C-alpha positions in Angstrom: 7.1 -20.5 -14.8 5.5 -17.3 -15.2 5.5 -16.8 -19.7 6.2 -14.0 -21.3 3.6 -14.7 -23.9 0.0 -14.0 -23.7 -3.0 -11.6 -24.4 -3.8 -9.0 -22.6 -7.5 -8.6 -21.1 -8.8 -6.0 -19.0 -4.7 -4.8 -17.9 -4.7 -8.2 -17.4 -1.3 -10.4 -18.5 -2.8 -13.6 -19.1 0.1 -16.5 -18.6 0.8 -18.9 -21.0 2.5 -21.3 -18.5 0.1 -21.7 -15.6 2.7 -21.7 -12.3 1.0 -23.4 -9.4 0.8 -20.3 -6.4 3.0 -20.1 -4.5 1.3 -20.7 -0.8 1.9 -17.9 2.0 0.7 -18.4 5.6 -0.1 -14.8 6.8 -2.5 -12.3 9.0 -4.3 -10.2 8.1 -4.8 -7.0 10.7 -7.2 -8.4 12.9 -4.4 -11.3 13.7 -6.4 -14.4 11.8 -3.5 -16.6 10.2 -4.7 -17.0 6.2 -3.0 -20.3 4.4 -2.9 -18.8 0.4 -3.9 -23.3 -0.3 -6.5 -23.4 1.8 -8.6 -21.3 -0.6 -8.2 -23.4 -3.7 -11.8 -24.2 -5.4 -11.7 -19.9 -5.1 -11.0 -17.6 -7.4 -7.9 -15.5 -5.7 -7.5 -11.7 -6.2 -3.8 -11.3 -4.8 -2.8 -7.9 -4.5 0.5 -6.2 -3.2 0.2 -3.2 -2.0 1.6 -0.5 0.1 0.1 2.5 2.3 3.0 5.3 1.0 1.8 4.0 -2.4 -0.3 6.5 -3.5 -1.5 4.2 -6.9 -2.2 1.5 -4.2 -4.4 3.7 -1.9 -6.1 5.2 -5.4 -6.8 1.0 -5.9 -8.7 0.3 -2.9 -12.4 1.6 -3.7 -11.9 -0.4 -6.8 -10.8 -3.2 -5.2 -13.7 -2.8 -2.7 -16.5 -2.2 -5.5 -15.2 -5.0 -7.1 -15.4 -7.3 -3.8 -18.9 -5.7 -3.9 -19.9 -6.8 -7.2 -19.0 -10.9 -6.9 -19.1 -11.0 -3.1 -22.0 -13.6 -3.8 -19.8 -16.0 -6.0 -16.5 -17.3 -5.9 -14.3 -14.7 -5.8 -11.7 -14.0 -2.7 -9.3 -10.6 -2.4 -6.7 -10.6 0.1 -4.5 -7.8 0.0 -0.9 -8.3 0.8 0.6 -5.1 2.4 4.5 -5.4 2.4 7.1 -4.0 4.8 4.7 -1.9 7.1 4.1 -1.8 10.7 0.5 -3.5 12.0 -0.5 -0.1 13.3 0.8 1.9 10.2 -1.5 -0.1 7.9 -4.0 0.0 10.7 -4.2 3.5 10.5 -4.8 4.2 6.8 -7.3 1.5 7.1 -9.4 3.2 9.6 -8.5 6.4 7.3 -11.0 4.7 4.4 -14.4 5.7 4.6 -16.0 3.2 5.1 -12.9 0.7 5.3 -12.6 -2.6 2.8 -14.6 -5.4 3.8 -12.0 -7.4 2.1 -9.3 -9.5 3.7 -6.0 -7.1 4.1 -3.1 -9.9 5.2 0.3 -8.4 6.7 4.0 -9.6 4.9 5.6 -7.2 7.3 9.2 -8.9 7.3 8.8 -9.5 3.0 8.9 -13.2 4.1 6.0 -14.1 1.5 6.6 -11.6 -1.1 9.3 -12.9 -1.9 8.3 -15.8 -3.5 6.4 -13.6 -6.1 7.7 -11.6 -9.1 6.5 -7.7 -7.4 9.0 -5.8 -9.0 7.0 -2.7 -7.7 3.3 -2.0 -6.2 0.7 -2.4 -6.7 1.2 -6.2 -8.3 -1.7 -8.5 -8.7 -2.0 -11.9 -9.8 -5.2 -13.5 -10.6 -5.4 -17.3 -9.0 -7.6 -19.8 -10.6 -9.9 -22.1 -8.6 -7.3 -25.3 -9.3 -4.4 -22.9 -7.5 -2.8 -21.3 -10.6 -1.2 -18.1 -11.2 -3.8 -16.9 -14.6 -2.9 -13.3 -15.1 -0.5 -10.7 -13.3 -0.8 -7.1 -13.9 1.9 -4.6 -12.7 0.5 -1.2 -11.8 -2.6 0.3 -11.0 -6.2 -0.6 -12.3 -9.8 0.0 -12.1 -10.5 -3.7 -11.4 -14.6 -2.7 -11.6 -14.3 -1.9 -15.3 -16.6 -4.7 -17.3 -13.4 -6.0 -18.9 -11.4 -6.9 -15.8 -14.8 -8.0 -14.4 -14.9 -10.1 -17.8 -12.1 -11.9 -17.2 -12.8 -12.8 -13.7 -16.0 -13.9 -14.1 -14.5 -16.1 -16.8 -12.2 -17.5 -14.1 -15.1 -18.1 -12.2 -16.9 -20.3 -14.7 -14.0 -22.6 -15.1 -13.9 -25.5 -13.0 -11.0 -27.0 -10.8 -8.4 -29.1 -12.1 -6.3 -31.2 -9.7 -2.9 -30.0 -9.1 -0.2 -31.6 -7.9 1.1 -30.1 -4.9 5.0 -28.8 -5.0 7.8 -26.9 -3.6 10.5 -24.4 -4.8 7.9 -22.9 -7.1 9.1 -19.6 -8.1 7.3 -17.0 -10.5 10.2 -14.8 -12.7 8.7 -11.4 -13.8 7.1 -11.6 -17.2 
């Protein structure tokens, strides 16, 4: 359960309780399947967005700069598009120069997003190496700013702990 108490770090809200991240399987814009649970052992920045959302569009370059900065570390950026057709996302993707090199996932019917407390986009969750949601951010961020990078690097330095696989995990809105 995402607790409402916790400290802010880099515009991110640290969760007092760290629930297991709800698993999903989504396809990227190239059609390859991605299972969230297979990223255990890495830190995952999970960003929910839409191409019609101006703040989401503005956030993508900073996600790319973060990706470029930490690409040699165990950070995975998964940007989950919510509710749009693949063609619309592809059109948007190729308007960006250069196109993002992090993973863009498609959730056209929002079947995966429904298990996350997305109350508006962009919404971002930092998942630690053990598969637990550690930080949440609602609204746009500059992901390449020093305080956000420091928070992410802190998660990267921690070794994964064993996590029992659970079902029916829900994450309430903090």
